[in-house]
N, C-alpha and C positions, 0 to 999 in steps of 0.2 A: 636539416631535421628531417625524423620520419614523418610522415600524413598522422593524421589522427586516426584515420582508418589501417593505419599499419604499426599499430603498436605491438609489441609482443607481449603475448601472455606469458608471465614468468612462472615456473616451478613451484612457486610457495606462494602463501596466503598473507596478508596483511591484518592488522588488526580488527577484530570481528568477522576474521576467517573472508575478507574481500580480496577480490582479484587484483595483482601488484601488475602493472605493467611498465614496461622499456620502450623508450623512445630514443632509437639511435640510428644513424647511417652507417656504423661499424658493425658489422656481423662478427668481426673478430676482435672489439674491442676487449676488457674485463667484464662487464657485466653479460655482457653476450657467451663469452666464454664459459663465465662461472655457471648461468642458466642452461648451457650446453652439456656441463660435468654432471649440474644436480639432476637433470631429466635423464642421463645415461645411468645414473646412480639409481632413481626411481623404478626405471623400467628394467634394471639388473634384480633388485629389490621384488619387483611383483613376479619377475622369472622364478628367481629361490621361492616363493610363496608358492607359484603354483604346484611346484616338487614338493614341497612341503604338505599341502593339502591334498594332492593325490596318497602320498604315504599315511599322512592321518586319518585320512576318510576308509583307507584300507586296512587299518588296524581296530581290530576288532577291541582291542585293549583302550582305546584312546575315549578318555571321559568327558562328562560335560564340560569340565572348566579350560580341557585340551582345544575342543571343537568352539568353546567359547573364544577363549583368544585368538584361536586361528580367525574365526568369522570377522572377529575385531580388525585383525592386523590384513586380512584380504580386503577389508570396506576401505582401510588408510591406504594401501597399493594402488587399489581401484579406482579411488578417487584423483591420487596421483597422474595414474596411467592415461586416465579422462582427458587432466589438463595438460598432458603431455600432447595428445591426441588434438587436442581443440585447438593448439599453439601452434602445432608443426601444420595441421590444415590450413589454418587462418595464415601462416606465411606463405605457404603453397599457391592459395588462391592470390594472396596480394601481391604475387611476386610474376603473374601473368600465368598463360598458356604456357603449357611446356610442349617442345615439339620432339617426336619420336622417331 
């Protein structure tokens, strides 16, 4: 089983918005693949929202409701991306130094 300091931060929250972790020796197991797929979706969504934000901010006809919705969506996407970055950064650190 994975050592406690090598738990994987999953890309979703539990009750009370608490982080969820995975302990496994199998990076190709069902839960690992599910987490990888959700991370990919979250990153794609953030990329799409970034493009939408540029378009909305360039649109002089965008109203307060459009900007509020965009801000809300961007906040959620940023939260997801930061969780993915933390998870992947921890896994890089836990796997040891990389040789180039």
